[in-house]
C-alpha positions in Angstrom: 101.5 175.4 215.9 99.8 172.1 214.9 101.8 169.5 213.1 100.2 166.7 211.1 100.2 163.4 212.9 102.3 161.8 210.1 105.0 164.5 210.6 105.0 163.9 214.4 105.2 160.1 213.9 108.0 160.4 211.3 110.0 162.7 213.5 109.6 160.5 216.6 110.8 157.5 214.5 113.8 159.4 213.3 114.7 160.5 216.8 114.5 156.9 218.0 116.9 155.9 215.3 119.2 158.7 216.3 119.0 157.6 219.9 120.2 154.2 218.8 123.0 155.8 216.9 124.1 157.7 220.0 124.0 154.6 222.1 126.1 153.0 219.4 128.6 155.8 219.6 128.9 155.4 223.3 129.6 151.8 222.9 132.2 152.5 220.1 134.0 154.9 222.4 133.8 152.5 225.4 135.3 149.8 223.1 138.1 152.0 222.0 137.1 152.1 218.4 139.1 154.0 215.8 138.6 157.8 216.0 137.9 157.9 212.3 135.0 155.4 212.6 133.6 157.3 215.6 133.8 160.6 213.8 132.0 159.2 210.8 129.2 158.1 213.0 129.0 161.4 214.8 128.7 163.2 211.5 125.9 160.8 210.5 124.0 161.4 213.7 124.5 165.1 213.3 123.0 165.1 209.8 120.1 163.0 211.0 119.3 165.6 213.7 119.6 168.4 211.2 117.1 166.6 209.0 114.6 166.3 211.9 114.9 170.0 212.5 114.3 170.8 208.9 111.2 168.6 208.7 109.8 170.2 211.9 110.4 173.8 210.7 109.2 173.2 207.2 106.0 171.6 208.5 105.6 174.5 210.9 106.2 177.0 208.2 103.6 175.3 206.0 101.1 175.5 208.8 101.8 179.2 209.4 101.3 180.0 205.8 98.1 178.0 205.6 96.8 179.4 209.0 98.2 182.9 209.3 95.7 184.2 211.9 96.0 181.1 214.1 99.8 181.1 213.9 100.1 184.8 214.7 97.8 184.3 217.7 100.0 181.3 218.9 103.1 183.5 218.6 104.4 181.9 215.4 104.3 184.4 212.6 106.1 183.6 209.4 109.1 185.7 210.3 109.7 183.8 213.5 109.5 180.4 211.8 111.9 181.7 209.1 114.3 182.6 211.9 114.0 179.0 213.3 114.8 177.7 209.8 117.9 179.9 209.5 119.2 178.6 212.8 119.3 175.2 211.2 120.9 176.3 207.9 
């Protein structure tokens, strides 16, 4: 499956931000911050990861629909990509 360069760049940027969020969470826990604050940040990081997954799968599904023969040869038929999408839903 080939993803457009702008999708890859965007996903990598999002993952770097999430990485920063997780480091912040580690620090919050080490500092003994309030559980409510930590939980709020965990939920935000979780939503951000879900969005990354949706972007990847949506882009992959688009590629599969536009290139059905190539995607089937690569082992990514539309049904498989739909299953990946449902894992995130």
